[in-house]
C-alpha positions, 0 to 999 in steps of 0.5 A: 500500500502506498505511504499516505503520509508522503504521496505528493498531494496537498495536505487536504487531499492527503487527509481525504485519501487517508480517511477514505482508505480507512473506510475501505479497510473497515468494510472492504465490501462497501462498493461506494467507499471504493468508488470515492477512494478511486475518485479522490486518487484520480483528482490528486494534483488537479488531475493526474498526467505524465507530469504528476509526482511519482508518489501520487501515481503510485497511490493511484495505481495501488488503489486501482490494483486493490479495487480491481482485485476485489471487484475484477468484473468491472469492465468500465474501470479496467478501461478507465485504468488502461486509459489513465496508464496510456496518458501517464506511461504510454501504450505498453503500460496500458496494454498490460492493464488491458491484458489483466482486465481481459484475463479477469473478464474473459468473455467481456465484449466491451473490454475486448472491443476497447482493447482491439480498438486501442491496438488498432491505433497504437500498433502498426504490425497487422499480424499483431493486431489480427492475433489480438482480434482472433483471441477476442473472437475466441473469447467473446465472439459468441456473445449474443451482443457481440456485434460491436466487436465484429464491427470493429474487426471488419473496420480494421480489415477495411482499413487494410483493404483486405477484402479476402479477410473481411469475407472470411470474417463474415463467413464465420459470423453468419453462423452465429446467432446474435442480435444483428445477424441479418445485416452481416448476412446481407453484406456477406451475400453481396461480397460472395457475388464477387468472390471466386467460387473456390473461396465460397465453398470447399472443393468437394462441395464445388465439385458436387455442385458442378456435377449437379449442374452438368447432370441437369444440363444432360437431362434437358439435352441441351449439349455443352453450355458456356462456362459463364452459364455453368458458373451462374447456375453453380453460384445459384446453388451456392447462394441457396446453400448460404440462404439455408445457413441464414435461415438456420441462424435466424431460427437459432437467434429467435430461440434465444431472443426469448431469454435475451430480451429478458436480460436487464443487466448483462454486466456485473454489479454488487447490487442484488438482481431481481428474482425474475432475472435469476429465473430467466438465467435458469431457463436460459441455461436449461435451454442451452444445455438441452441444445447440447452444444458444449461451446455455446453452453460453456459460453452462456455459463461464463456470461451468467457468472459475470452477471450472477457472480455473487450467487453461489447457485450458479457457480455450483450449477456450472461446476456440476454441469462441467463435471458431467462432461468427459475429461473436464477435471481441470475445468471444474477445478478452475470454476471452483477456484474462481468462485472460492477465491474471488467471488463467493464471500467466506461467510458462505462456505458451502462452495468451498466445502464442495470444492474440498469434496471435489478435490478429495474425489480426485485423490487430492486429500491434502488440498481438501484438507487445506481448504478446510483449514483455510475456511477455519482461519477466517471462520473459527466457529464454522461448525459445518467446516469442522464437522466436514474436516473431521469426516474427511479425516475419518474417511481417509485415516480413521475414527481416531483422526476424526475425534482428534479434530474435534478434540483440538477444536474443543480445546481451542480458546478461540472457538465459541462455547456453543460451537464446542457444544455441537462438536461434542455431540458430533464426537458422541455420534462417532463413538455411537454410529461408527465405533458402535460404543453406546456406553462411550457415547453416553459418557461423553454426554454425561461428562459434558452437560455441565459445560454445555447445558446452555446449548439447545443443540446439545440437548436435542442430540442427547435426547435423540441419542437416548430415544434411538437406543433399542429396548425391550420390555425388560429394559424399557423402565431403565430406558425411561429413567435415562430419558427422564434424567435428560429432562430433569437436567434440562430444567435444573441446568439450562438457561435456554428460553422457555419456548425452546424448553417447551418444544423439547418437552413435546418430545417427552410427552410423545415418548410417554404416550407412545412408550410409557408404562402403567404410570406414564400418564401421571408423569404426562400430566405433571409435565403438562401442568408444570411446563405448559400450565399458567405462570403460577404453576410453571417451573420453567422460569426458575433460576438454574443452579450452578454446581456450587449452589449459586443461581446463574444469571439469565443470558442476554438476547444475543447469547441466547440467540447463539445458544438456540441456533440450529446448524443446517448443512449448506446442501440443505439449501439445494432446493431452489425456491420458485422465484419465477413469480417472486417480486423484488430482489433476490438475496445473495444469501 
């Protein structure tokens, strides 16, 4: 980062940039703060140019680099940065910015068009310019709105007076479904009339057309015809063939127009999209996948994840689709890497976990382990990541390795007590379900209740554990006593809300009704009276007692919210909500 105490601007500018920098560092996701900082840096010394101080230029570049690292899909700012570098340092520096920008937005029609236009004006070697145009055509040429790029390519060849290359470009473009397909075909058709026939179609096609014309001539018995007449008939067949191509392109364009006409924001922005926009992208992807063209489907996904870059759903969908294609392991990896390292915030770790599972499936266990550790460096209380990591170790090494992960996190001072409560229940689960030791699992619950009595999750899992133990007529009374002990402990030790306790006690009522013995209804009515009765009878609000006999203070609202949190896995959100008729914006969460 530039030295904000010594970058060559006035004291007033200095103070403003420093203030804005602190605002950005306090909330790096705040786009408006970034924009203000960029504008302030551009305005240094009355507007920067090649004569500005090195310190001011360093400050500008530092802010642009950090801004575009955070938001790499903002094509307008890449263009602006390139223009600034051109004015400050010349074409080589500007070209480096364009290269970085096009690497960040590989399918950006506007940025590639700007880059090619820049190259046209600053490079006098046609081969280098054409190489850039060809790179751009590969990356952005299939876009439905790619006509500005193709127009620029044709314009360049017109400057070079290269009619053969113009025709070659048009010969490619007439096959692409896009917004202005018709005018390209009209120009292609006009040029085709003046081009040699061997340029229009492959040699075998030309031979076939000639044979057809000669066969038609023989059928009418007209004898030998002048070559000009034969060529006229061959050209007529070629023209018919091209018109069929036009009709096919027209048909494909019409199919896509249904979806293209609904896209209101084809570029990236940090603000949320309308639900209707997401629904349209889903339908468009469904359509293109159904068409079965790998290149076009890939290109549409790349367009989609520019517009919808902050929505996990489309990254996951892209990775799933790509993984279903043969021999695309590296492509899938690249999708996950972009999502995890650039666009989806760490606060939503699901796609990173999916990335870890992908790497594990590719026998890259070390990478999968590193992904889990990286999540926990930023989110030390991420239950899902810890449980996922423990199960990774269980699958690859064994039960003891998984338990060791839990123990390490439970002993860690930086992990929240309610997170630890969940991990203890997972530890008990492993002992029960994987090792098959009910006694060891029960011991874990009994020994830890004193530490995690304020966790609703702990009570739910303990209760479920006991309820799922097999019994018979001889063991049912012992089993009933164990279940009763859980609820006695709950009332005596837990500070979770009365509402949460009431919900847990519903399970006990159902147990007494369905599995209780002869005196179970006495217990049922006692609970009904003391838990669900009026305030004068309820025992729910009595203060809990510590081991030393002292009453514990009630939890504040924030702590209670954590104590009663639920911990769903990210894949529980796989079900897409029907947003086709939903109003308003779609949350990133």
